[in-house]
N, C-alpha and C positions, 0 to 999 in steps of 0.2 A: 504493500500500500504506500509505503514511504517513497519507493521508486516511482510509482505512478504519479504521486504528487510532484516529484522532482521533474518528471516529463512535462506535466502541465505547467509547472513553474518555468521551465526552460522555454516552452512553446509560447507562453503568454507574456514573458518578460519584455521589457522595453527593447532590449537588444534583439530578442527573438522576433518581435513585431517588425523591426526595421529589416531584419533578414528576410522575412516573408515578403515585405513590400519590394525589397531589392530583387528577390528571386522572381516575383511576379512581373516586375518591369523587364527583367532580362528575358523571361519567356515571351513576353509581349513583343519585344524587339526581335526575338529570334523566330517568331511564329511563321511569318511569310518567307523569310530566307530558308528556314528549315523545310517548309513545304516545297520550295524550289528544288532543294537537294533531293528530298525523298521522292517527290513525284517524278523527277527526271530518272531516278533509278528504277522506279516501278513502271514507267511508261515505255515498256518494250514487250517483246514476245515471251520473256521468261517470267516476269513478275506481273501479277494481276492488279491493275490499277483500280478496278472496281472493288476489290477486296480492301484496298487501302482506304478508299473513299467511304466505304461502309463503316470502317473503324473511326475515321475522322469525324463523321457527322454525328457520332454518338457524344462527342465532347465539344464540338464547335458548330455554331449554327450554319446550316447548309447555305442559307441566303447570304452569309458573309463571305464565304470562301469559294463558292461554286464557280463564280465568274472568273476568279483569279486562277483556279485550277484549270478551267477550260482554256484560259490564255496561255498557261504554261504548256499544257499538253498539245496545243495546236500551233504553238509558235515555231517558226522556221528560222534556224540560225544560219546566217550566210556562209559561215565557215567554222572549222573546229576551234579556231582561236577565240571567236566570240563565245562559243559554248563554254570553253575552259574558263575564260574571264568571268562569265556569269556565275559559274559554279564556285569559283574561288571566292568571289565577293559574297555570295550567299553563304558559303561555308564559314567564312570569317565572322559574319554577323551571327549565324546560328550557333556557333560554338561559344558565344558569350554567355549563354545560359549555363553551360558547364563551368565556365570561368567564374561566374558569380557564385556558384555553389562551392567551388574549391576555395574561394576567398573566405567564405563562411567557415568551411572546415578547417582551414589553416588557423583562423582566429580561435575557434573552439579548442583546437588541439595545441595551442600555444607554439605553433611552428613558424619560426621566422625564416622567410624565403623571399627573394626578390619577385615582384609581381610578374616580371617578364618571363621567368621560368614557369610560373603558374600558367601564364597565357600560352606558352609553348606546349605545356602538357595538356591544356584544355583542347588544343587542336587534335592531339593524338587520341584523347579519350572520346571526343565527339565522333571522330572517324570510327573508332571501335564500336560505339553505340549504333551508328548508322549501319555498319557491317553486321552487327547483331540483329538489328531489325530486318535487314535484307535476308539474312540466313533463316530467321523465323518465318518470314513470308515465303521463302522458297520451300521450307519444310511443310508449311501449311498447304501450299499449292500442290506439292508432290503427294502428300499423304491424304489430302482432301479432308482435313479435320473440320468439324463443325466450328462455326464462328465463335461460339461461346468458349470452346476449349482453346482455340487458337489465341483469343484475346486474353484469357486467364493466364495461360502458360507464357505467352509473349510478354505481358506486362510484368509478371513475376521475374522473369529472366532479366528484363531491362532494368527494373528497379534494383534487383540484387546486384547487377553489374555496376549500376550508378553508385549505390551506396558503398560498394567495395572500392571503386576507383577514385572517388572524390576524397577519401580519407588519406591522410599522409602518414598516420601512425600504423605500424605493423599490427595486424590483427589476425586471430585464428581464421581458418578457412571458412567456418560457418558464420562468420560475422556478416550482418546485413539481412539475415533471413527474417528476423522479427519485423523489421521495418518494411521489407519487401512484401511479406504476407499482409500486413496491415494496409499498405498503400494499394496493393492489388485489389484486395477485397473492397475497400472504400471507393476506389475509382470505378470499379465495375458497378457497384451499387449506385454511385452518382450518375453513371452513364445511363442508367435506367430511370432515375428519379429526377435529376436536375432540371432538364428541359420540361418535363411534365409539370413539376411544381411551379416553374417560372411561367409557363404558358397558361396554366389553369388557376393558379393561386395569387398571381401578381398582375399589375396593370402596366407593365413595361410598354406594351404595344400602344396603349392609349395615351401614355405620357410622352414617350420618346418617338413614336411614329416610325419612320423609316430608319431611325438610328437605334431602334430596339435591339436589332441583331448585334450591333457593335457593343452595346451596353451589356447584353447577355454574355457575349464572348469575353469581355473584360472581367465580369463576375466569375465566369467559368474558369478563366486562367488563374484568378486569385484563389478560388476554392481548391483547384488542383494543386497549385503551388503550396498552399497551406497543408494539404494532405501529404505531399511529398516531404515537406519540412517536418511535419509531425512524425513521419516514419523515420526521418533522420534523428530526431530527438529520442525516439524509442531505441534506436540502435546505440545512441550515445549513452543511454542509461542502462539498458538491458543487454546490450551487445557484449560479447566476450572480449577480453583484452589480456595481454600478457602482464605478469607482475612488474616487469621492468619496461618502461616506455622506450620504444625505439621507433625510428622513422624509416619509411620506405625510400630507397634510392638516395639516402642521405649522403653517401660518399660521392655519388654522381653529381648531386647538386653542389656540394662543397668544391668538387673539382672544377665545375663550370664557373662558379663564383671566383675561384682562385685564378683561373685563366683569364677571366674578364678583368680582374684587378691588375694582373700582370700586363695585359694588353693596354690598359689605361695608362700605366706607368711608362710603358714604352712610347706611347703616343705623346705623353707630356715631355719626355726626354727628347723626342724627335722635334717637337715644336720649339723647345728651348734651344736646341742645336741650330735650327733654321733661323731663329731670331738673332743668334750670334753672327 
């Protein structure tokens, strides 16, 4: 019971509220760039774009993103360079959601590391998450799993990987399961209830008119971000840890920092030599 109170205290604290808002804002910025990356991967003969859309419309109003997805899927790129540039820019923006979460994790775990290294790692982790989603979609298409099974297993794997990857502290192999189970169960429940409650028990349509879809999307992003952060808090309190705190890739980070410092000194020496 004390641990559960600690989870709620962590979640509802002033710092926790700021983290949730920060995470929501990052997800909001990353939404459409992330759609570009994922839809481009799914829009071919191997991956089923309709399966992806069926998932998306459970969490984001169809009226908000349907036209945008049609634009992506029907757009003709004049050459491969244009396609690569578009993907790189979208990838850069979309990975900021992982970057935001890693900043939170570094703060919680008292790990001092230059932000540039966290940013570089966020690119790698976002790529791994995209590859994981692609692999899950391939498996779902190959084995013809029902949508409910695919969604449940897929979300659990994605959340488990997310919680494992954003932490800097070394943890046992089963770390992240508690948060992943909670986030998966709540997100699936929300996918069934959120839009129903909004459409039937609120007056967003009458108040906001054509902007109702955007308001609902913003609310959905905040709720989903809160669920993901609560899962992170559960892992923080209930998740297993080693008696002695150690950090992952600590030697690599220190080596990179040392090399950067050496490079800065060499540049300063070179500048002074040229000034003479």
